[in-house]
A tleap script that builds the chain and sets N, CA, C and O, in Angstrom:
source leaprc.protein.ff14SB
mol = sequence {
  NMET ILE ALA GLU LEU ASP SER ILE ASP LEU
  TYR GLU GLN PRO ALA ALA VAL ALA GLY ASP
  GLU ASN VAL LYS LYS VAL LEU LEU GLU VAL
  ALA ARG GLU GLU LYS THR HIE PRO GLY GLU
  PHE GLN THR LEU LEU LEU LYS VAL ASP VAL
  LYS GLN VAL GLN GLU LEU LYS ARG GLU LYS
  ARG LYS SER LYS CSER
}
set mol.1.N position { -4.517 104.830 -4.182 }
set mol.1.CA position { -3.213 104.212 -4.198 }
set mol.1.C position { -3.042 103.336 -5.438 }
set mol.1.O position { -1.926 103.144 -5.922 }
set mol.2.N position { -4.133 102.818 -5.938 }
set mol.2.CA position { -4.042 101.991 -7.141 }
set mol.2.C position { -3.503 102.816 -8.306 }
set mol.2.O position { -2.693 102.329 -9.095 }
set mol.3.N position { -3.950 104.054 -8.410 }
set mol.3.CA position { -3.460 104.918 -9.490 }
set mol.3.C position { -1.956 105.137 -9.379 }
set mol.3.O position { -1.257 105.192 -10.391 }
set mol.4.N position { -1.463 105.259 -8.161 }
set mol.4.CA position { -0.023 105.440 -7.972 }
set mol.4.C position { 0.741 104.187 -8.394 }
set mol.4.O position { 1.788 104.282 -9.034 }
set mol.5.N position { 0.223 103.024 -8.040 }
set mol.5.CA position { 0.877 101.776 -8.441 }
set mol.5.C position { 0.839 101.609 -9.958 }
set mol.5.O position { 1.800 101.133 -10.563 }
set mol.6.N position { -0.272 102.003 -10.561 }
set mol.6.CA position { -0.365 101.956 -12.024 }
set mol.6.C position { 0.656 102.887 -12.672 }
set mol.6.O position { 1.259 102.549 -13.691 }
set mol.7.N position { 0.842 104.054 -12.076 }
set mol.7.CA position { 1.786 105.002 -12.675 }
set mol.7.C position { 3.214 104.463 -12.632 }
set mol.7.O position { 4.012 104.747 -13.525 }
set mol.8.N position { 3.536 103.693 -11.608 }
set mol.8.CA position { 4.863 103.069 -11.547 }
set mol.8.C position { 5.042 102.152 -12.755 }
set mol.8.O position { 6.070 102.190 -13.432 }
set mol.9.N position { 4.029 101.332 -13.013 }
set mol.9.CA position { 4.088 100.431 -14.172 }
set mol.9.C position { 4.188 101.200 -15.484 }
set mol.9.O position { 4.880 100.775 -16.409 }
set mol.10.N position { 3.493 102.334 -15.558 }
set mol.10.CA position { 3.511 103.120 -16.789 }
set mol.10.C position { 4.902 103.654 -17.119 }
set mol.10.O position { 5.197 103.931 -18.282 }
set mol.11.N position { 5.746 103.798 -16.124 }
set mol.11.CA position { 7.126 104.225 -16.364 }
set mol.11.C position { 8.071 103.035 -16.505 }
set mol.11.O position { 9.004 103.076 -17.308 }
set mol.12.N position { 7.838 101.983 -15.735 }
set mol.12.CA position { 8.749 100.839 -15.783 }
set mol.12.C position { 8.607 100.025 -17.071 }
set mol.12.O position { 9.599 99.506 -17.581 }
set mol.13.N position { 7.407 99.911 -17.592 }
set mol.13.CA position { 7.205 99.114 -18.803 }
set mol.13.C position { 7.965 99.675 -20.003 }
set mol.13.O position { 8.689 98.926 -20.658 }
set mol.14.N position { 7.829 100.959 -20.314 }
set mol.14.CA position { 8.612 101.456 -21.451 }
set mol.14.C position { 10.114 101.470 -21.158 }
set mol.14.O position { 10.928 101.346 -22.073 }
set mol.15.N position { 10.476 101.619 -19.894 }
set mol.15.CA position { 11.902 101.585 -19.551 }
set mol.15.C position { 12.492 100.221 -19.879 }
set mol.15.O position { 13.644 100.117 -20.303 }
set mol.16.N position { 11.697 99.178 -19.680 }
set mol.16.CA position { 12.179 97.815 -19.928 }
set mol.16.C position { 12.494 97.570 -21.400 }
set mol.16.O position { 13.318 96.715 -21.724 }
set mol.17.N position { 11.852 98.306 -22.281 }
set mol.17.CA position { 12.071 98.087 -23.718 }
set mol.17.C position { 12.762 99.265 -24.404 }
set mol.17.O position { 12.957 99.260 -25.619 }
set mol.18.N position { 13.127 100.265 -23.617 }
set mol.18.CA position { 13.768 101.450 -24.198 }
set mol.18.C position { 15.131 101.084 -24.767 }
set mol.18.O position { 15.941 100.431 -24.108 }
set mol.19.N position { 15.368 101.506 -25.981 }
set mol.19.CA position { 16.652 101.253 -26.612 }
set mol.19.C position { 17.701 102.282 -26.220 }
set mol.19.O position { 18.899 102.003 -26.252 }
set mol.20.N position { 17.255 103.441 -25.859 }
set mol.20.CA position { 18.150 104.536 -25.488 }
set mol.20.C position { 18.364 104.510 -23.976 }
set mol.20.O position { 17.407 104.586 -23.206 }
set mol.21.N position { 19.610 104.405 -23.562 }
set mol.21.CA position { 19.919 104.312 -22.133 }
set mol.21.C position { 19.517 105.567 -21.358 }
set mol.21.O position { 19.135 105.474 -20.191 }
set mol.22.N position { 19.597 106.732 -21.988 }
set mol.22.CA position { 19.181 107.964 -21.310 }
set mol.22.C position { 17.678 107.965 -21.054 }
set mol.22.O position { 17.222 108.373 -19.986 }
set mol.23.N position { 16.918 107.508 -22.038 }
set mol.23.CA position { 15.463 107.415 -21.872 }
set mol.23.C position { 15.144 106.419 -20.760 }
set mol.23.O position { 14.315 106.685 -19.890 }
set mol.24.N position { 15.807 105.283 -20.801 }
set mol.24.CA position { 15.592 104.254 -19.776 }
set mol.24.C position { 15.908 104.799 -18.384 }
set mol.24.O position { 15.154 104.577 -17.436 }
set mol.25.N position { 17.010 105.504 -18.271 }
set mol.25.CA position { 17.433 106.061 -16.985 }
set mol.25.C position { 16.393 107.036 -16.438 }
set mol.25.O position { 16.053 106.989 -15.256 }
set mol.26.N position { 15.893 107.915 -17.295 }
set mol.26.CA position { 14.895 108.903 -16.858 }
set mol.26.C position { 13.600 108.207 -16.443 }
set mol.26.O position { 13.024 108.535 -15.406 }
set mol.27.N position { 13.146 107.259 -17.240 }
set mol.27.CA position { 11.906 106.548 -16.911 }
set mol.27.C position { 12.023 105.803 -15.580 }
set mol.27.O position { 11.090 105.812 -14.777 }
set mol.28.N position { 13.150 105.171 -15.351 }
set mol.28.CA position { 13.338 104.443 -14.094 }
set mol.28.C position { 13.454 105.391 -12.902 }
set mol.28.O position { 13.014 105.064 -11.800 }
set mol.29.N position { 14.037 106.549 -13.120 }
set mol.29.CA position { 14.123 107.542 -12.043 }
set mol.29.C position { 12.731 108.056 -11.675 }
set mol.29.O position { 12.411 108.206 -10.496 }
set mol.30.N position { 11.913 108.323 -12.684 }
set mol.30.CA position { 10.545 108.778 -12.413 }
set mol.30.C position { 9.765 107.665 -11.706 }
set mol.30.O position { 9.012 107.938 -10.771 }
set mol.31.N position { 9.937 106.429 -12.141 }
set mol.31.CA position { 9.267 105.298 -11.486 }
set mol.31.C position { 9.697 105.195 -10.028 }
set mol.31.O position { 8.872 104.941 -9.151 }
set mol.32.N position { 10.985 105.392 -9.770 }
set mol.32.CA position { 11.491 105.338 -8.392 }
set mol.32.C position { 10.828 106.416 -7.539 }
set mol.32.O position { 10.446 106.166 -6.396 }
set mol.33.N position { 10.697 107.602 -8.097 }
set mol.33.CA position { 10.041 108.690 -7.367 }
set mol.33.C position { 8.569 108.364 -7.109 }
set mol.33.O position { 8.037 108.656 -6.038 }
set mol.34.N position { 7.924 107.761 -8.094 }
set mol.34.CA position { 6.514 107.390 -7.941 }
set mol.34.C position { 6.325 106.367 -6.821 }
set mol.34.O position { 5.272 106.331 -6.184 }
set mol.35.N position { 7.326 105.549 -6.583 }
set mol.35.CA position { 7.216 104.503 -5.561 }
set mol.35.C position { 7.097 105.072 -4.152 }
set mol.35.O position { 6.656 104.372 -3.241 }
set mol.36.N position { 7.477 106.312 -3.964 }
set mol.36.CA position { 7.333 106.905 -2.629 }
set mol.36.C position { 5.884 107.292 -2.335 }
set mol.36.O position { 5.488 107.370 -1.172 }
set mol.37.N position { 5.103 107.532 -3.366 }
set mol.37.CA position { 3.738 108.027 -3.167 }
set mol.37.C position { 2.820 107.052 -2.431 }
set mol.37.O position { 2.102 107.488 -1.531 }
set mol.38.N position { 2.801 105.754 -2.762 }
set mol.38.CA position { 1.927 104.859 -1.990 }
set mol.38.C position { 2.253 104.874 -0.492 }
set mol.38.O position { 1.350 104.819 0.343 }
set mol.39.N position { 3.522 104.948 -0.163 }
set mol.39.CA position { 3.908 105.016 1.249 }
set mol.39.C position { 3.431 106.298 1.907 }
set mol.39.O position { 3.006 106.293 3.062 }
set mol.40.N position { 3.503 107.391 1.168 }
set mol.40.CA position { 3.020 108.664 1.704 }
set mol.40.C position { 1.516 108.622 1.943 }
set mol.40.O position { 1.028 109.116 2.959 }
set mol.41.N position { 0.785 108.030 1.003 }
set mol.41.CA position { -0.659 107.912 1.177 }
set mol.41.C position { -1.007 106.989 2.338 }
set mol.41.O position { -1.936 107.268 3.095 }
set mol.42.N position { -0.269 105.894 2.482 }
set mol.42.CA position { -0.546 104.982 3.588 }
set mol.42.C position { -0.260 105.660 4.925 }
set mol.42.O position { -1.026 105.501 5.876 }
set mol.43.N position { 0.819 106.403 5.004 }
set mol.43.CA position { 1.136 107.134 6.229 }
set mol.43.C position { 0.007 108.088 6.594 }
set mol.43.O position { -0.408 108.159 7.751 }
set mol.44.N position { -0.483 108.818 5.606 }
set mol.44.CA position { -1.596 109.735 5.839 }
set mol.44.C position { -2.847 108.977 6.267 }
set mol.44.O position { -3.531 109.375 7.211 }
set mol.45.N position { -3.140 107.896 5.579 }
set mol.45.CA position { -4.316 107.088 5.902 }
set mol.45.C position { -4.264 106.598 7.347 }
set mol.45.O position { -5.269 106.629 8.056 }
set mol.46.N position { -3.104 106.153 7.772 }
set mol.46.CA position { -2.972 105.636 9.132 }
set mol.46.C position { -3.088 106.736 10.183 }
set mol.46.O position { -3.385 106.455 11.344 }
set mol.47.N position { -2.861 107.966 9.789 }
set mol.47.CA position { -3.024 109.087 10.719 }
set mol.47.C position { -4.488 109.484 10.879 }
set mol.47.O position { -4.879 109.994 11.928 }
set mol.48.N position { -5.294 109.255 9.855 }
set mol.48.CA position { -6.670 109.767 9.884 }
set mol.48.C position { -7.743 108.683 9.958 }
set mol.48.O position { -8.918 109.000 10.145 }
set mol.49.N position { -7.369 107.423 9.817 }
set mol.49.CA position { -8.375 106.352 9.768 }
set mol.49.C position { -8.069 105.284 10.821 }
set mol.49.O position { -7.282 104.367 10.583 }
set mol.50.N position { -8.696 105.419 11.975 }
set mol.50.CA position { -8.464 104.497 13.091 }
set mol.50.C position { -8.854 103.068 12.709 }
set mol.50.O position { -8.172 102.118 13.092 }
set mol.51.N position { -9.932 102.915 11.967 }
set mol.51.CA position { -10.368 101.574 11.567 }
set mol.51.C position { -9.322 100.889 10.690 }
set mol.51.O position { -9.114 99.680 10.797 }
set mol.52.N position { -8.673 101.650 9.836 }
set mol.52.CA position { -7.632 101.077 8.983 }
set mol.52.C position { -6.449 100.605 9.825 }
set mol.52.O position { -5.872 99.552 9.551 }
set mol.53.N position { -6.093 101.367 10.832 }
set mol.53.CA position { -5.006 100.977 11.734 }
set mol.53.C position { -5.358 99.659 12.416 }
set mol.53.O position { -4.530 98.751 12.491 }
set mol.54.N position { -6.579 99.559 12.908 }
set mol.54.CA position { -7.019 98.331 13.571 }
set mol.54.C position { -6.996 97.150 12.605 }
set mol.54.O position { -6.576 96.053 12.972 }
set mol.55.N position { -7.441 97.370 11.387 }
set mol.55.CA position { -7.461 96.307 10.379 }
set mol.55.C position { -6.045 95.823 10.065 }
set mol.55.O position { -5.811 94.619 9.964 }
set mol.56.N position { -5.120 96.736 9.915 }
set mol.56.CA position { -3.736 96.348 9.636 }
set mol.56.C position { -3.134 95.563 10.799 }
set mol.56.O position { -2.403 94.596 10.583 }
set mol.57.N position { -3.437 95.974 12.025 }
set mol.57.CA position { -2.940 95.240 13.193 }
set mol.57.C position { -3.521 93.832 13.228 }
set mol.57.O position { -2.821 92.867 13.534 }
set mol.58.N position { -4.819 93.726 12.910 }
set mol.58.CA position { -5.476 92.417 12.900 }
set mol.58.C position { -4.859 91.512 11.836 }
set mol.58.O position { -4.594 90.338 12.095 }
set mol.59.N position { -4.635 92.046 10.664 }
set mol.59.CA position { -4.033 91.261 9.581 }
set mol.59.C position { -2.600 90.858 9.910 }
set mol.59.O position { -2.160 89.764 9.556 }
set mol.60.N position { -1.886 91.733 10.578 }
set mol.60.CA position { -0.509 91.426 10.961 }
set mol.60.C position { -0.475 90.264 11.951 }
set mol.60.O position { 0.346 89.355 11.830 }
set mol.61.N position { -1.374 90.306 12.928 }
set mol.61.CA position { -1.449 89.204 13.897 }
set mol.61.C position { -1.828 87.903 13.195 }
set mol.61.O position { -1.284 86.841 13.498 }
set mol.62.N position { -2.754 87.996 12.265 }
set mol.62.CA position { -3.228 86.829 11.532 }
set mol.62.C position { -2.102 86.205 10.700 }
set mol.62.O position { -1.996 84.982 10.610 }
set mol.63.N position { -1.282 87.035 10.105 }
set mol.63.CA position { -0.212 86.519 9.249 }
set mol.63.C position { 0.915 85.876 10.056 }
set mol.63.O position { 1.669 85.061 9.524 }
set mol.64.N position { 1.036 86.234 11.327 }
set mol.64.CA position { 2.071 85.645 12.180 }
set mol.64.C position { 1.692 84.243 12.645 }
set mol.64.O position { 2.561 83.453 13.015 }
set mol.65.N position { 0.402 83.934 12.628 }
set mol.65.CA position { -0.024 82.615 13.121 }
set mol.65.C position { -0.123 81.592 12.027 }
set mol.65.O position { -0.468 80.440 12.288 }
savepdb mol mol.pdb
quit
């Protein structure tokens, strides 16, 4: 998942300094698409890793207190 988060930055950083609006638009669109990947990986992880599900529940309870 770290690689996916890095790839988002790799598109957003040049978009922030792009002088051409078309280039900026394309880079931001690709970054937006990349943002779905961490969620897809987490969904898969939660389907196959019971310990991860338990850990997330524990952390959620901890953050509420």
